[in-house]
Structures are given as C-alpha cells and as structure tokens.
KOLMI-91358 format. One record per residue (C-alpha): residue number from 1; z, x, y. Coordinates in steps of 0.001 Angstrom, whole numbers. Layout:
! residues N
 resi       w       u       v
  NUM       Z       X       Y
...
! end
This chain:
! residues 202
 resi       w       u       v
    1  -29890   -5363    2221
    2  -26950   -7342    3613
    3  -27789   -9699    6467
    4  -24624  -11366    7725
    5  -25166  -14069   10328
    6  -22064  -13712   12478
    7  -20728  -11864   15515
    8  -21313   -8106   15872
    9  -17594   -7318   15396
   10  -17374   -9517   12296
   11  -20529   -7925   10958
   12  -19155   -4431   11590
   13  -15891   -5280    9834
   14  -17723   -6733    6857
   15  -19979   -3694    6640
   16  -16988   -1350    6728
   17  -15274   -3429    4059
   18  -18336   -3238    1809
   19  -18492     536    2249
   20  -14783     885    1458
   21  -15076   -1234   -1667
   22  -18078     806   -2769
   23  -16069    4012   -2361
   24  -13181    2591   -4419
   25  -15469    1625   -7295
   26  -17354    4921   -7220
   27  -14138    6963   -7265
   28  -13133    5099  -10424
   29  -16569    5634  -11907
   30  -17217    9292  -11129
   31  -14375   10846   -9098
   32  -14062   11269   -5334
   33  -15594   14736   -5028
   34  -18713   13729   -6910
   35  -19427   10689   -4716
   36  -22109   11131   -2054
   37  -23054    9058     971
   38  -26229    8107    -891
   39  -24130    6811   -3800
   40  -22048    4731   -1399
   41  -24949    3130     461
   42  -26842    2473   -2761
   43  -23795     813   -4306
   44  -23133   -1291   -1178
   45  -26841   -2109    -664
   46  -27071    -577    2796
   47  -29155    2255    4168
   48  -27961    5620    5429
   49  -28496    4729    9093
   50  -26094    1781    8729
   51  -23483    4053    7174
   52  -23737    6598    9990
   53  -23268    3903   12637
   54  -19744    3485   11279
   55  -18769    6871    9824
   56  -19968   10456   10340
   57  -19354   11292    6673
   58  -17604   10316    3440
   59  -14393   12026    4560
   60  -13946    9707    7542
   61  -14650    6651    5391
   62  -11972    7826    2955
   63   -9480    8386    5789
   64  -10178    4928    7217
   65   -9748    3318    3801
   66   -6405    5018    3167
   67   -5081    4375    6689
   68   -6036     697    6689
   69   -4471      32    3287
   70   -1224    1830    4126
   71   -1008      81    7504
   72   -1381   -3194    5630
   73    1413   -2104    3307
   74    3657   -1375    6275
   75    2833   -4699    7938
   76    3477   -6691    4759
   77    7194   -5938    4697
   78    8779   -8044    7432
   79    8353  -11585    6102
   80   10632  -13432    5336
   81   13411  -11296    6836
   82   15062  -12382   10053
   83   15563   -9259   12200
   84   19228   -8402   12538
   85   20406  -10715    9747
   86   21850   -9195    6586
   87   20502  -10244    3215
   88   22864   -9632     307
   89   21225   -8277   -2830
   90   22843  -11087   -4822
   91   20706  -13475   -2747
   92   17446  -11503   -2920
   93   14434  -13263   -4384
   94   10727  -12571   -4791
   95    9531  -13328   -1218
   96   11818  -10591     141
   97    9688   -8044   -1714
   98    6403   -9139    -175
   99    5287   -5514    -404
  100    4883   -6007   -4173
  101    2595   -9008   -3656
  102     537   -6956   -1177
  103      74   -4199   -3755
  104    -850   -6705   -6443
  105   -3306   -8510   -4176
  106   -4922   -5139   -3395
  107   -4525   -3745   -6899
  108   -8160   -2665   -7033
  109   -7280     -94   -4355
  110   -3823     891   -5601
  111   -5197    1538   -9092
  112   -6690    4673   -7543
  113   -3338    6410   -8127
  114   -4289    6420  -11822
  115   -7085    8917  -11175
  116   -6820   12680  -10728
  117   -9946   13066   -8577
  118   -8987   10252   -6272
  119   -8753    9387   -2596
  120   -7454   12484    -750
  121   -3863   12063     407
  122   -3145    8904   -1598
  123    -564   10414   -3962
  124    1354   11907   -1021
  125     949    9289    1696
  126    1698    6224    -443
  127    5317    7236   -1231
  128    5693    8667    2275
  129    4820    5253    3707
  130    7503    3579    1598
  131   10031    6124    2881
  132    8836    5523    6462
  133    9355    1770    5996
  134   12869    2310    4649
  135   13768    4707    7464
  136   12342    2695   10343
  137   12682    -930    9308
  138   15862   -1264    7254
  139   19622    -742    7350
  140   21237    -523    3912
  141   24869   -1149    3029
  142   26125     456    -176
  143   28217   -1242   -2841
  144   31898   -1257   -1728
  145   30660     341    1497
  146   30788    3761    -156
  147   30114    6469    2431
  148   26910    8362    1666
  149   24368   10447    3519
  150   22059    7586    4493
  151   19088    9915    4971
  152   19465   10960    1339
  153   20172    7401     229
  154   16970    6052    1774
  155   14930    8896     316
  156   16505    8377   -3123
  157   15885    4616   -2963
  158   12349    4850   -1556
  159   11131    7375   -4100
  160   12875    5484   -6895
  161   11023    2331   -5857
  162    7777    4276   -5678
  163    8369    5550   -9212
  164    8746    1972  -10440
  165    5597     913   -8570
  166    3695    3860   -9990
  167    4738    2947  -13517
  168    3834    -718  -12939
  169     374     214  -11670
  170    -271    2740  -14443
  171     723     169  -17050
  172   -1984   -2146  -15741
  173     405   -4552  -13984
  174    1720   -5636  -17398
  175    4479   -7669  -15757
  176    3390  -10215  -13187
  177    4703   -9619   -9643
  178    7653  -12018  -10050
  179    8754  -10361  -13288
  180    8463   -6894  -11766
  181   10400   -7949   -8653
  182   13168   -9408  -10841
  183   13624   -5989  -12476
  184   13646   -4215   -9094
  185   16247   -6602   -7675
  186   18487   -6135  -10728
  187   18391   -2375  -10132
  188   18989   -2764   -6388
  189   22175   -4725   -7084
  190   23684   -1652   -8763
  191   23809     403   -5548
  192   22843   -1775   -2559
  193   25197   -4460   -1207
  194   23081   -5712    1677
  195   19781   -5127    3436
  196   19110   -5712    7106
  197   15576   -5730    8445
  198   15523   -4418   12007
  199   11778   -4819   12444
  200    9061   -2338   13129
  201    9960    -535   16357
  202    6450     807   16985
! end
C-alpha cells in the first residue's frame, strides 16, 4: 500500500491522482462501464476504505477526473498573451497555442477520446470547453474585417480546431506539438486577422 510521508493535503492529492490514473488505464484496458471500485483500488494499490474517503463511487471519481482535466485545459490558454493586446496571425508562434502543449503533456488522458466506452461526458465536454474558451477569453478579427456573425464564427472555429485535435490524437500524435501548431496557424491565417486575449472573466 502507498505510504506517502507528507502533509495530509498533499497525501490526499496524491491519492486522488493515483486513483484517477488507475481509472484512465482501466478504461483503456476494459472500458469504463466494466471498471469497478475494486479494480481501481487494486490497480492503484489502495484499499476500499481509502477510496471511499475521497469518493462515494466510481461516478464521482470520473466526474472529478474530467472536471480537473478540462479546468486545466481552460487555465492553460492565457500564457503568453497580454490581455487587451492584439496578436496578428502572421506573428503567431507555438507558445501562443499553449493549449496544444497541455494536451500533449496530458496525452495519456486525452487518448481516452479514442475509446467508445470511455469517460462519460468526455466527447461532449471537451469540444464544449474549447468553445467556452473562445467565447469568453478571445476577440477575433476576420481577414479584411469582413462582417460575420461572431457567435457562428467562434463556434465554426472552435469545432474546427477540435476536429484537428481529435485527428491528431487519434493518429497517435504523429506530428510533434510544434509541427501540429504550425499547421493550425497556417489554417488560422486564412480566416483570422488578429486575436485578442481578454482573459478569463470568472
């Protein structure tokens, strides 16, 4: 059994992280609906009582895993933008798409989109989070300042980006993050003139 020698809060966080990682691996191995609490604690080398200190059931563990990863995705976006300063797509480079590096760093989790019997809500909430980021954190200027319905434009752009991410993940991250970002930026230049990050208003 795990025996971390650190503060109670650190120990709790580490335990939760071990349980989350166990769930990820077990979903890949046998599918979400087949996984039991016993499978999770056995995989993570804990006992049931430890699990129930943190979660009432597998469903709450799954919700916590999804929420924490998508919150991380949302938080990853801001750097290196300066709030209120436009960035022209001709000047975009890899650091401006930090969200891609976050996904790659956490690819063990995001690979779960490749599975049919996967984490509940992942296939819906992942693209919804990208749309939320576009709606709440960015102002886009179109090429030649063409007037468009910006609600539609952000939805079109967000789901297009998600489609590229989905393909990248399903192809096993064949391109490295910098190569993938280069392709995304080239596409962005065809319809976006500038991007302004206004920050997360929450």
